[in-house]
Biopython code that builds the backbone (N, CA, C, O; Angstrom):
import numpy as np
from Bio.PDB.StructureBuilder import StructureBuilder

atoms = [
    (1, "MET", "N", (41.866, 57.913, -84.423)),
    (1, "MET", "CA", (40.724, 58.417, -83.776)),
    (1, "MET", "C", (40.664, 57.583, -82.421)),
    (1, "MET", "O", (41.136, 56.449, -82.330)),
    (2, "ASN", "N", (40.090, 58.198, -81.469)),
    (2, "ASN", "CA", (39.849, 57.568, -80.176)),
    (2, "ASN", "C", (38.482, 56.957, -80.199)),
    (2, "ASN", "O", (37.470, 57.582, -80.515)),
    (3, "ILE", "N", (38.516, 55.587, -79.814)),
    (3, "ILE", "CA", (37.181, 54.758, -79.930)),
    (3, "ILE", "C", (36.889, 54.305, -78.482)),
    (3, "ILE", "O", (37.765, 53.829, -77.759)),
    (4, "THR", "N", (35.592, 54.483, -78.097)),
    (4, "THR", "CA", (35.027, 53.871, -76.946)),
    (4, "THR", "C", (33.854, 53.047, -77.391)),
    (4, "THR", "O", (33.493, 53.104, -78.566)),
    (5, "TYR", "N", (33.227, 52.269, -76.500)),
    (5, "TYR", "CA", (32.117, 51.448, -76.769)),
    (5, "TYR", "C", (30.970, 51.594, -75.836)),
    (5, "TYR", "O", (31.148, 51.812, -74.637)),
    (6, "ARG", "N", (29.795, 51.477, -76.375)),
    (6, "ARG", "CA", (28.617, 51.673, -75.531)),
    (6, "ARG", "C", (28.574, 50.662, -74.296)),
    (6, "ARG", "O", (28.214, 51.015, -73.173)),
    (7, "THR", "N", (28.963, 49.420, -74.608)),
    (7, "THR", "CA", (28.962, 48.363, -73.607)),
    (7, "THR", "C", (30.269, 47.664, -73.507)),
    (7, "THR", "O", (31.056, 47.736, -74.451)),
    (8, "ASN", "N", (30.550, 47.009, -72.462)),
    (8, "ASN", "CA", (31.748, 46.197, -72.348)),
    (8, "ASN", "C", (31.707, 44.965, -73.261)),
    (8, "ASN", "O", (32.733, 44.529, -73.783)),
    (9, "LYS", "N", (30.526, 44.425, -73.437)),
    (9, "LYS", "CA", (30.353, 43.256, -74.338)),
    (9, "LYS", "C", (30.682, 43.651, -75.767)),
    (9, "LYS", "O", (31.397, 42.923, -76.455)),
    (10, "LEU", "N", (30.188, 44.761, -76.216)),
    (10, "LEU", "CA", (30.538, 45.240, -77.515)),
    (10, "LEU", "C", (32.023, 45.528, -77.689)),
    (10, "LEU", "O", (32.549, 45.283, -78.775)),
    (11, "LYS", "N", (32.712, 46.024, -76.703)),
    (11, "LYS", "CA", (34.151, 46.309, -76.615)),
    (11, "LYS", "C", (34.975, 45.041, -76.799)),
    (11, "LYS", "O", (35.911, 44.954, -77.593)),
    (12, "LYS", "N", (34.534, 44.029, -75.969)),
    (12, "LYS", "CA", (35.159, 42.717, -76.042)),
    (12, "LYS", "C", (35.090, 42.093, -77.409)),
    (12, "LYS", "O", (36.093, 41.589, -77.914)),
    (13, "GLU", "N", (33.826, 42.121, -78.065)),
    (13, "GLU", "CA", (33.621, 41.598, -79.346)),
    (13, "GLU", "C", (34.565, 42.261, -80.367)),
    (13, "GLU", "O", (35.199, 41.613, -81.200)),
    (14, "ALA", "N", (34.611, 43.591, -80.244)),
    (14, "ALA", "CA", (35.475, 44.368, -81.215)),
    (14, "ALA", "C", (36.953, 44.203, -80.987)),
    (14, "ALA", "O", (37.687, 44.306, -81.970)),
    (15, "GLU", "N", (37.435, 43.978, -79.894)),
    (15, "GLU", "CA", (38.791, 43.924, -79.614)),
    (15, "GLU", "C", (39.393, 42.540, -79.480)),
    (15, "GLU", "O", (40.605, 42.441, -79.284)),
    (16, "ASP", "N", (38.639, 41.487, -79.571)),
    (16, "ASP", "CA", (39.043, 40.154, -79.540)),
    (16, "ASP", "C", (38.582, 39.457, -80.806)),
    (16, "ASP", "O", (37.401, 39.136, -80.940)),
    (17, "LEU", "N", (39.492, 39.219, -81.735)),
    (17, "LEU", "CA", (39.168, 38.629, -83.059)),
    (17, "LEU", "C", (38.452, 37.265, -82.887)),
    (17, "LEU", "O", (37.511, 36.992, -83.633)),
    (18, "LYS", "N", (38.848, 36.432, -81.969)),
    (18, "LYS", "CA", (38.179, 35.176, -81.759)),
    (18, "LYS", "C", (36.754, 35.425, -81.369)),
    (18, "LYS", "O", (35.874, 34.775, -81.934)),
    (19, "VAL", "N", (36.437, 36.347, -80.416)),
    (19, "VAL", "CA", (35.043, 36.663, -80.023)),
    (19, "VAL", "C", (34.308, 37.246, -81.141)),
    (19, "VAL", "O", (33.139, 36.909, -81.327)),
    (20, "LEU", "N", (34.910, 38.120, -81.930)),
    (20, "LEU", "CA", (34.283, 38.797, -83.061)),
    (20, "LEU", "C", (33.815, 37.689, -84.045)),
    (20, "LEU", "O", (32.678, 37.694, -84.515)),
    (21, "PHE", "N", (34.764, 36.715, -84.343)),
    (21, "PHE", "CA", (34.279, 35.670, -85.313)),
    (21, "PHE", "C", (33.070, 34.840, -84.729)),
    (21, "PHE", "O", (32.124, 34.484, -85.432)),
    (22, "LYS", "N", (33.175, 34.580, -83.474)),
    (22, "LYS", "CA", (32.078, 33.800, -82.829)),
    (22, "LYS", "C", (30.780, 34.568, -82.865)),
    (22, "LYS", "O", (29.727, 33.969, -83.082)),
    (23, "ALA", "N", (30.813, 35.841, -82.664)),
    (23, "ALA", "CA", (29.567, 36.646, -82.648)),
    (23, "ALA", "C", (29.030, 36.980, -84.031)),
    (23, "ALA", "O", (27.813, 37.058, -84.202)),
    (24, "TYR", "N", (29.936, 37.192, -85.079)),
    (24, "TYR", "CA", (29.584, 37.739, -86.347)),
    (24, "TYR", "C", (29.948, 36.857, -87.524)),
    (24, "TYR", "O", (29.641, 37.211, -88.662)),
    (25, "GLY", "N", (30.583, 35.733, -87.298)),
    (25, "GLY", "CA", (30.882, 34.838, -88.421)),
    (25, "GLY", "C", (31.698, 35.435, -89.477)),
    (25, "GLY", "O", (32.712, 36.084, -89.220)),
    (26, "THR", "N", (31.236, 35.207, -90.753)),
    (26, "THR", "CA", (32.004, 35.687, -91.859)),
    (26, "THR", "C", (32.119, 37.169, -91.987)),
    (26, "THR", "O", (32.993, 37.605, -92.737)),
    (27, "SER", "N", (31.365, 37.971, -91.364)),
    (27, "SER", "CA", (31.483, 39.428, -91.313)),
    (27, "SER", "C", (32.541, 39.890, -90.422)),
    (27, "SER", "O", (32.881, 41.072, -90.459)),
    (28, "ALA", "N", (33.078, 39.082, -89.643)),
    (28, "ALA", "CA", (34.074, 39.503, -88.640)),
    (28, "ALA", "C", (35.380, 40.132, -89.305)),
    (28, "ALA", "O", (35.923, 41.115, -88.801)),
    (29, "LYS", "N", (35.823, 39.564, -90.374)),
    (29, "LYS", "CA", (37.007, 40.060, -90.964)),
    (29, "LYS", "C", (36.691, 41.555, -91.473)),
    (29, "LYS", "O", (37.495, 42.458, -91.240)),
    (30, "GLN", "N", (35.625, 41.761, -92.099)),
    (30, "GLN", "CA", (35.256, 43.114, -92.542)),
    (30, "GLN", "C", (35.018, 44.140, -91.400)),
    (30, "GLN", "O", (35.404, 45.305, -91.483)),
    (31, "ILE", "N", (34.395, 43.660, -90.388)),
    (31, "ILE", "CA", (34.269, 44.473, -89.133)),
    (31, "ILE", "C", (35.518, 44.881, -88.571)),
    (31, "ILE", "O", (35.702, 46.048, -88.224)),
    (32, "ASN", "N", (36.463, 43.914, -88.452)),
    (32, "ASN", "CA", (37.764, 44.112, -88.019)),
    (32, "ASN", "C", (38.545, 45.268, -88.857)),
    (32, "ASN", "O", (39.172, 46.175, -88.310)),
    (33, "MET", "N", (38.429, 45.121, -90.118)),
    (33, "MET", "CA", (39.049, 46.058, -91.145)),
    (33, "MET", "C", (38.442, 47.431, -90.938)),
    (33, "MET", "O", (39.181, 48.416, -90.945)),
    (34, "ARG", "N", (37.128, 47.549, -90.752)),
    (34, "ARG", "CA", (36.501, 48.824, -90.611)),
    (34, "ARG", "C", (36.912, 49.480, -89.381)),
    (34, "ARG", "O", (37.162, 50.685, -89.360)),
    (35, "LEU", "N", (36.997, 48.681, -88.283)),
    (35, "LEU", "CA", (37.392, 49.185, -86.952)),
    (35, "LEU", "C", (38.882, 49.740, -87.094)),
    (35, "LEU", "O", (39.196, 50.809, -86.570)),
    (36, "ALA", "N", (39.738, 49.008, -87.787)),
    (36, "ALA", "CA", (41.112, 49.407, -88.027)),
    (36, "ALA", "C", (41.180, 50.808, -88.762)),
    (36, "ALA", "O", (41.931, 51.716, -88.406)),
    (37, "ASP", "N", (40.307, 50.871, -89.827)),
    (37, "ASP", "CA", (40.164, 52.155, -90.555)),
    (37, "ASP", "C", (39.810, 53.361, -89.580)),
    (37, "ASP", "O", (40.399, 54.439, -89.656)),
    (38, "LEU", "N", (38.871, 53.116, -88.722)),
    (38, "LEU", "CA", (38.406, 54.150, -87.780)),
    (38, "LEU", "C", (39.522, 54.454, -86.812)),
    (38, "LEU", "O", (39.728, 55.634, -86.529)),
    (39, "LYS", "N", (40.249, 53.519, -86.289)),
    (39, "LYS", "CA", (41.407, 53.746, -85.341)),
    (39, "LYS", "C", (42.460, 54.471, -85.954)),
    (39, "LYS", "O", (43.067, 55.315, -85.294)),
    (40, "ALA", "N", (42.778, 54.223, -87.247)),
    (40, "ALA", "CA", (43.899, 54.797, -87.967)),
    (40, "ALA", "C", (43.690, 56.204, -88.370)),
    (40, "ALA", "O", (44.645, 56.960, -88.548)),
    (41, "ALA", "N", (42.379, 56.595, -88.527)),
    (41, "ALA", "CA", (41.942, 57.908, -89.052)),
    (41, "ALA", "C", (42.286, 58.984, -87.989)),
    (41, "ALA", "O", (42.149, 58.768, -86.785)),
    (42, "SER", "N", (42.713, 60.088, -88.468)),
    (42, "SER", "CA", (42.919, 61.214, -87.466)),
    (42, "SER", "C", (41.690, 61.928, -87.167)),
    (42, "SER", "O", (41.614, 62.576, -86.123)),
    (43, "ASN", "N", (40.666, 61.868, -88.032)),
    (43, "ASN", "CA", (39.332, 62.453, -87.795)),
    (43, "ASN", "C", (38.319, 61.780, -88.702)),
    (43, "ASN", "O", (38.679, 60.991, -89.576)),
    (44, "LEU", "N", (37.062, 62.093, -88.491)),
    (44, "LEU", "CA", (35.978, 61.412, -89.225)),
    (44, "LEU", "C", (35.995, 61.853, -90.704)),
    (44, "LEU", "O", (35.481, 61.091, -91.524)),
    (45, "GLU", "N", (36.504, 62.940, -91.092)),
    (45, "GLU", "CA", (36.563, 63.382, -92.428)),
    (45, "GLU", "C", (37.389, 62.390, -93.256)),
    (45, "GLU", "O", (37.101, 62.221, -94.441)),
    (46, "VAL", "N", (38.373, 61.747, -92.702)),
    (46, "VAL", "CA", (39.186, 60.790, -93.367)),
    (46, "VAL", "C", (38.367, 59.569, -93.747)),
    (46, "VAL", "O", (38.553, 59.007, -94.826)),
    (47, "ILE", "N", (37.481, 59.162, -92.887)),
    (47, "ILE", "CA", (36.698, 57.967, -93.058)),
    (47, "ILE", "C", (35.610, 58.337, -94.139)),
    (47, "ILE", "O", (35.214, 57.479, -94.927)),
    (48, "GLY", "N", (35.192, 59.472, -94.158)),
    (48, "GLY", "CA", (34.179, 59.948, -95.156)),
    (48, "GLY", "C", (34.729, 59.821, -96.605)),
    (48, "GLY", "O", (33.951, 59.814, -97.559)),
    (49, "LYS", "N", (36.121, 59.716, -96.767)),
    (49, "LYS", "CA", (36.705, 59.695, -98.090)),
    (49, "LYS", "C", (36.990, 58.343, -98.467)),
    (49, "LYS", "O", (37.516, 58.176, -99.567)),
    (50, "ILE", "N", (36.710, 57.249, -97.677)),
    (50, "ILE", "CA", (36.999, 55.821, -98.060)),
    (50, "ILE", "C", (35.694, 55.380, -98.769)),
    (50, "ILE", "O", (34.650, 55.269, -98.125)),
    (51, "PRO", "N", (35.751, 55.155, -99.961)),
    (51, "PRO", "CA", (34.547, 54.794, -100.779)),
    (51, "PRO", "C", (33.657, 53.681, -100.261)),
    (51, "PRO", "O", (32.435, 53.801, -100.179)),
    (52, "GLY", "N", (34.313, 52.619, -99.922)),
    (52, "GLY", "CA", (33.596, 51.410, -99.383)),
    (52, "GLY", "C", (32.932, 51.621, -98.046)),
    (52, "GLY", "O", (31.958, 50.948, -97.708)),
    (53, "ALA", "N", (33.490, 52.605, -97.249)),
    (53, "ALA", "CA", (32.869, 52.841, -95.985)),
    (53, "ALA", "C", (31.538, 53.508, -96.033)),
    (53, "ALA", "O", (30.677, 53.219, -95.202)),
    (54, "ARG", "N", (31.330, 54.406, -96.988)),
    (54, "ARG", "CA", (30.062, 55.092, -97.150)),
    (54, "ARG", "C", (29.649, 55.710, -95.875)),
    (54, "ARG", "O", (28.476, 55.566, -95.531)),
    (55, "CYS", "N", (30.491, 56.401, -95.103)),
    (55, "CYS", "CA", (30.167, 57.057, -93.880)),
    (55, "CYS", "C", (29.051, 58.058, -94.088)),
    (55, "CYS", "O", (29.177, 58.889, -94.988)),
    (56, "HIS", "N", (28.009, 58.046, -93.356)),
    (56, "HIS", "CA", (26.820, 58.782, -93.500)),
    (56, "HIS", "C", (26.154, 59.106, -92.188)),
    (56, "HIS", "O", (26.187, 58.327, -91.235)),
    (57, "GLN", "N", (25.528, 60.317, -92.161)),
    (57, "GLN", "CA", (24.741, 60.704, -90.913)),
    (57, "GLN", "C", (23.381, 59.935, -90.982)),
    (57, "GLN", "O", (22.864, 59.700, -92.074)),
    (58, "LEU", "N", (22.856, 59.579, -89.904)),
    (58, "LEU", "CA", (21.653, 59.044, -89.863)),
    (58, "LEU", "C", (20.550, 60.016, -89.434)),
    (58, "LEU", "O", (20.848, 61.071, -88.873)),
    (59, "SER", "N", (19.292, 59.682, -89.685)),
    (59, "SER", "CA", (18.163, 60.561, -89.340)),
    (59, "SER", "C", (17.058, 59.686, -88.718)),
    (59, "SER", "O", (17.203, 58.473, -88.560)),
    (60, "GLY", "N", (16.036, 60.310, -88.400)),
    (60, "GLY", "CA", (14.915, 59.627, -87.762)),
    (60, "GLY", "C", (14.945, 59.696, -86.246)),
    (60, "GLY", "O", (16.007, 59.999, -85.702)),
    (61, "LYS", "N", (13.927, 59.454, -85.563)),
    (61, "LYS", "CA", (13.934, 59.649, -84.138)),
    (61, "LYS", "C", (14.840, 58.680, -83.390)),
    (61, "LYS", "O", (15.339, 59.047, -82.326)),
    (62, "ASN", "N", (15.070, 57.535, -83.852)),
    (62, "ASN", "CA", (15.908, 56.529, -83.183)),
    (62, "ASN", "C", (17.359, 56.695, -83.442)),
    (62, "ASN", "O", (18.175, 56.172, -82.683)),
    (63, "TYR", "N", (17.737, 57.411, -84.497)),
    (63, "TYR", "CA", (19.188, 57.481, -84.814)),
    (63, "TYR", "C", (19.625, 58.976, -85.131)),
    (63, "TYR", "O", (20.625, 59.203, -85.812)),
    (64, "LYS", "N", (18.906, 59.887, -84.658)),
    (64, "LYS", "CA", (19.287, 61.321, -84.824)),
    (64, "LYS", "C", (20.650, 61.606, -84.052)),
    (64, "LYS", "O", (20.798, 61.302, -82.868)),
    (65, "GLY", "N", (21.570, 62.176, -84.774)),
    (65, "GLY", "CA", (22.947, 62.489, -84.093)),
    (65, "GLY", "C", (23.969, 61.300, -84.337)),
    (65, "GLY", "O", (25.152, 61.428, -84.019)),
    (66, "TYR", "N", (23.509, 60.223, -84.869)),
    (66, "TYR", "CA", (24.401, 59.091, -85.122)),
    (66, "TYR", "C", (24.802, 58.993, -86.560)),
    (66, "TYR", "O", (24.114, 59.449, -87.474)),
    (67, "LEU", "N", (25.974, 58.363, -86.726)),
    (67, "LEU", "CA", (26.533, 58.086, -88.076)),
    (67, "LEU", "C", (26.741, 56.615, -88.281)),
    (67, "LEU", "O", (26.719, 55.851, -87.315)),
    (68, "ALA", "N", (26.944, 56.187, -89.515)),
    (68, "ALA", "CA", (27.134, 54.773, -89.825)),
    (68, "ALA", "C", (28.125, 54.606, -90.874)),
    (68, "ALA", "O", (28.253, 55.477, -91.735)),
    (69, "VAL", "N", (28.913, 53.442, -90.868)),
    (69, "VAL", "CA", (29.671, 53.008, -91.962)),
    (69, "VAL", "C", (29.319, 51.658, -92.320)),
    (69, "VAL", "O", (28.902, 50.856, -91.484)),
    (70, "ASN", "N", (29.491, 51.351, -93.678)),
    (70, "ASN", "CA", (29.140, 50.114, -94.192)),
    (70, "ASN", "C", (30.227, 48.990, -93.758)),
    (70, "ASN", "O", (31.439, 49.204, -93.741)),
    (71, "ILE", "N", (29.656, 47.846, -93.435)),
    (71, "ILE", "CA", (30.608, 46.667, -93.146)),
    (71, "ILE", "C", (30.419, 45.770, -94.360)),
    (71, "ILE", "O", (31.365, 45.593, -95.127)),
    (72, "THR", "N", (29.297, 45.227, -94.557)),
    (72, "THR", "CA", (29.012, 44.430, -95.750)),
    (72, "THR", "C", (27.785, 44.919, -96.403)),
    (72, "THR", "O", (27.329, 45.994, -96.013)),
    (73, "GLY", "N", (27.164, 44.246, -97.386)),
    (73, "GLY", "CA", (25.996, 44.701, -98.031)),
    (73, "GLY", "C", (24.921, 45.306, -97.186)),
    (73, "GLY", "O", (24.413, 46.387, -97.485)),
    (74, "SER", "N", (24.563, 44.599, -96.110)),
    (74, "SER", "CA", (23.503, 45.009, -95.147)),
    (74, "SER", "C", (23.881, 45.255, -93.728)),
    (74, "SER", "O", (23.036, 45.616, -92.908)),
    (75, "ARG", "N", (25.127, 45.069, -93.420)),
    (75, "ARG", "CA", (25.627, 45.246, -92.075)),
    (75, "ARG", "C", (26.268, 46.606, -91.934)),
    (75, "ARG", "O", (27.079, 47.006, -92.770)),
    (76, "ARG", "N", (25.897, 47.348, -90.844)),
    (76, "ARG", "CA", (26.422, 48.639, -90.579)),
    (76, "ARG", "C", (27.018, 48.761, -89.194)),
    (76, "ARG", "O", (26.525, 48.111, -88.272)),
    (77, "LEU", "N", (28.037, 49.547, -89.004)),
    (77, "LEU", "CA", (28.550, 49.865, -87.694)),
    (77, "LEU", "C", (28.072, 51.313, -87.356)),
    (77, "LEU", "O", (28.425, 52.265, -88.052)),
    (78, "ILE", "N", (27.303, 51.445, -86.326)),
    (78, "ILE", "CA", (26.691, 52.702, -85.871)),
    (78, "ILE", "C", (27.463, 53.298, -84.745)),
    (78, "ILE", "O", (27.848, 52.598, -83.808)),
    (79, "PHE", "N", (27.691, 54.537, -84.814)),
    (79, "PHE", "CA", (28.503, 55.276, -83.832)),
    (79, "PHE", "C", (27.990, 56.684, -83.692)),
    (79, "PHE", "O", (27.173, 57.121, -84.503)),
    (80, "LYS", "N", (28.419, 57.371, -82.743)),
    (80, "LYS", "CA", (28.229, 58.901, -82.517)),
    (80, "LYS", "C", (29.462, 59.522, -82.083)),
    (80, "LYS", "O", (30.284, 58.880, -81.429)),
    (81, "PRO", "N", (29.645, 60.769, -82.417)),
    (81, "PRO", "CA", (30.726, 61.548, -81.898)),
    (81, "PRO", "C", (30.704, 61.602, -80.455)),
    (81, "PRO", "O", (29.664, 61.807, -79.829)),
    (82, "ASN", "N", (31.897, 61.411, -79.881)),
    (82, "ASN", "CA", (32.090, 61.540, -78.419)),
    (82, "ASN", "C", (32.612, 62.887, -78.000)),
    (82, "ASN", "O", (33.659, 63.018, -77.366)),
    (83, "HIS", "N", (31.822, 63.904, -78.387)),
    (83, "HIS", "CA", (32.294, 65.264, -78.116)),
    (83, "HIS", "C", (31.007, 65.986, -77.465)),
    (83, "HIS", "O", (29.882, 65.721, -77.887)),
    (84, "ASP", "N", (31.203, 66.845, -76.492)),
    (84, "ASP", "CA", (30.122, 67.597, -75.858)),
    (84, "ASP", "C", (30.525, 69.053, -75.799)),
    (84, "ASP", "O", (31.362, 69.397, -74.964)),
    (85, "PRO", "N", (30.009, 69.901, -76.595)),
    (85, "PRO", "CA", (28.954, 69.601, -77.560)),
    (85, "PRO", "C", (29.662, 69.079, -78.889)),
    (85, "PRO", "O", (30.882, 69.099, -79.049)),
    (86, "PHE", "N", (28.767, 68.624, -79.793)),
    (86, "PHE", "CA", (29.247, 68.199, -81.108)),
    (86, "PHE", "C", (29.967, 69.345, -81.813)),
    (86, "PHE", "O", (29.505, 70.483, -81.732)),
    (87, "PRO", "N", (31.049, 69.098, -82.482)),
    (87, "PRO", "CA", (31.633, 70.197, -83.236)),
    (87, "PRO", "C", (30.835, 70.463, -84.467)),
    (87, "PRO", "O", (30.535, 69.524, -85.205)),
    (88, "THR", "N", (30.459, 71.736, -84.744)),
    (88, "THR", "CA", (29.630, 72.125, -85.834)),
    (88, "THR", "C", (30.312, 73.163, -86.706)),
    (88, "THR", "O", (31.173, 73.910, -86.241)),
    (89, "LYS", "N", (29.914, 73.206, -87.997)),
    (89, "LYS", "CA", (30.465, 74.165, -88.845)),
    (89, "LYS", "C", (29.688, 75.524, -88.562)),
    (89, "LYS", "O", (28.646, 75.499, -87.907)),
    (90, "GLU", "N", (30.197, 76.681, -89.052)),
    (90, "GLU", "CA", (29.557, 77.909, -88.892)),
    (90, "GLU", "C", (28.174, 77.977, -89.526)),
    (90, "GLU", "O", (27.231, 78.569, -89.000)),
    (91, "ALA", "N", (28.113, 77.356, -90.647)),
    (91, "ALA", "CA", (26.858, 77.291, -91.417)),
    (91, "ALA", "C", (25.861, 76.230, -90.909)),
    (91, "ALA", "O", (24.748, 76.084, -91.413)),
    (92, "GLY", "N", (26.334, 75.493, -89.869)),
    (92, "GLY", "CA", (25.413, 74.437, -89.236)),
    (92, "GLY", "C", (25.917, 73.086, -89.832)),
    (92, "GLY", "O", (26.592, 73.007, -90.858)),
    (93, "GLY", "N", (25.508, 72.027, -89.063)),
    (93, "GLY", "CA", (25.878, 70.687, -89.396)),
    (93, "GLY", "C", (27.200, 70.239, -88.781)),
    (93, "GLY", "O", (28.073, 71.044, -88.458)),
    (94, "LEU", "N", (27.298, 69.032, -88.646)),
    (94, "LEU", "CA", (28.478, 68.434, -88.009)),
    (94, "LEU", "C", (29.754, 68.674, -88.758)),
    (94, "LEU", "O", (29.796, 68.455, -89.969)),
    (95, "ASP", "N", (30.817, 69.123, -88.084)),
    (95, "ASP", "CA", (32.087, 69.325, -88.723)),
    (95, "ASP", "C", (32.916, 68.101, -88.595)),
    (95, "ASP", "O", (33.594, 67.920, -87.584)),
    (96, "TRP", "N", (32.891, 67.246, -89.584)),
    (96, "TRP", "CA", (33.593, 65.946, -89.621)),
    (96, "TRP", "C", (35.010, 66.040, -89.302)),
    (96, "TRP", "O", (35.559, 65.172, -88.624)),
    (97, "SER", "N", (35.707, 67.187, -89.821)),
    (97, "SER", "CA", (37.121, 67.321, -89.558)),
    (97, "SER", "C", (37.519, 67.481, -88.156)),
    (97, "SER", "O", (38.677, 67.277, -87.793)),
    (98, "GLN", "N", (36.495, 67.875, -87.292)),
    (98, "GLN", "CA", (36.811, 67.998, -85.844)),
    (98, "GLN", "C", (36.391, 66.912, -84.993)),
    (98, "GLN", "O", (36.550, 67.011, -83.776)),
    (99, "VAL", "N", (35.838, 65.824, -85.540)),
    (99, "VAL", "CA", (35.427, 64.688, -84.811)),
    (99, "VAL", "C", (36.615, 63.698, -84.693)),
    (99, "VAL", "O", (36.992, 63.041, -85.663)),
    (100, "THR", "N", (37.174, 63.619, -83.504)),
    (100, "THR", "CA", (38.384, 62.876, -83.335)),
    (100, "THR", "C", (38.089, 61.712, -82.267)),
    (100, "THR", "O", (38.938, 60.853, -82.029)),
    (101, "GLU", "N", (36.983, 61.733, -81.713)),
    (101, "GLU", "CA", (36.573, 60.619, -80.752)),
    (101, "GLU", "C", (35.123, 60.234, -81.058)),
    (101, "GLU", "O", (34.252, 61.086, -81.232)),
    (102, "ILE", "N", (34.892, 58.889, -81.116)),
    (102, "ILE", "CA", (33.556, 58.298, -81.308)),
    (102, "ILE", "C", (33.338, 57.200, -80.292)),
    (102, "ILE", "O", (34.244, 56.608, -79.706)),
    (103, "THR", "N", (31.978, 56.980, -80.138)),
    (103, "THR", "CA", (31.552, 55.870, -79.311)),
    (103, "THR", "C", (30.785, 54.923, -80.257)),
    (103, "THR", "O", (29.755, 55.284, -80.828)),
    (104, "ILE", "N", (31.324, 53.707, -80.400)),
    (104, "ILE", "CA", (30.561, 52.671, -81.166)),
    (104, "ILE", "C", (29.349, 52.257, -80.388)),
    (104, "ILE", "O", (29.401, 51.825, -79.237)),
    (105, "GLU", "N", (28.237, 52.419, -81.100)),
    (105, "GLU", "CA", (26.941, 52.052, -80.365)),
    (105, "GLU", "C", (26.463, 50.602, -80.687)),
    (105, "GLU", "O", (26.043, 49.848, -79.809)),
    (106, "GLU", "N", (26.546, 50.288, -81.907)),
    (106, "GLU", "CA", (26.106, 48.884, -82.226)),
    (106, "GLU", "C", (26.547, 48.464, -83.645)),
    (106, "GLU", "O", (26.862, 49.297, -84.494)),
    (107, "LEU", "N", (26.552, 47.160, -83.856)),
    (107, "LEU", "CA", (26.734, 46.518, -85.186)),
    (107, "LEU", "C", (25.373, 45.981, -85.539)),
    (107, "LEU", "O", (24.812, 45.197, -84.775)),
    (108, "CYS", "N", (24.838, 46.359, -86.630)),
    (108, "CYS", "CA", (23.503, 45.778, -86.935)),
    (108, "CYS", "C", (23.328, 45.562, -88.416)),
    (108, "CYS", "O", (24.125, 45.956, -89.267)),
    (109, "TYR", "N", (22.264, 44.931, -88.636)),
    (109, "TYR", "CA", (21.853, 44.769, -90.110)),
    (109, "TYR", "C", (21.112, 46.019, -90.517)),
    (109, "TYR", "O", (20.722, 46.803, -89.652)),
    (110, "ASP", "N", (20.915, 46.224, -91.737)),
    (110, "ASP", "CA", (20.225, 47.436, -92.334)),
    (110, "ASP", "C", (19.184, 48.040, -91.383)),
    (110, "ASP", "O", (18.222, 47.343, -91.057)),
    (111, "TYR", "N", (19.302, 49.193, -90.952)),
    (111, "TYR", "CA", (18.381, 49.863, -89.986)),
    (111, "TYR", "C", (17.167, 50.528, -90.718)),
    (111, "TYR", "O", (16.302, 51.097, -90.053)),
    (112, "HIS", "N", (17.098, 50.463, -92.035)),
    (112, "HIS", "CA", (15.972, 51.100, -92.752)),
    (112, "HIS", "C", (14.720, 50.274, -92.580)),
    (112, "HIS", "O", (13.666, 50.635, -93.102)),
]
sb = StructureBuilder()
sb.init_structure("model")
sb.init_model(0)
sb.init_chain("A")
sb.init_seg("    ")
for serial, (resi, resn, name, xyz) in enumerate(atoms, 1):
    if name == "N":
        sb.init_residue(resn, " ", resi, " ")
    sb.init_atom(name, np.array(xyz, "f"), 0.0, 1.0, " ", f" {name:<3s}", serial, name[0])
structure = sb.get_structure()
C-alpha cells in the first residue's frame, strides 16, 4: 500500500527507527511492525484480516471518514484513505479492497 503522512514530523518518526524509539519508547517496535504490515498489504482489506490489527472505521465528528489499527492495548494508528472520492461499494460504505493509498494522520492513545 502507498503511505503518506499528514506532517513531515510524523513521517520522520515513522521512517527512522531511532527517532521512533525516542518519540514512542517501548511502543516503537509494535508501531514499526504495524507500519510494515500496512506497507506490505496490497489493499486495506488485507489489513482487515490481520486479527491483532483490528482495523476499524471510526465515527464521531472528529474522526468521521478515518480508520484505525491497534498498536498496543491503548495505542492506535489513525489514517484515512488517500483517494478522491473514497472508493465505495454499490450498497454504500467504504470498499476496503479498493483502498490502496492511505495518509497516516496520527499515533495516539485510545481516542474514546
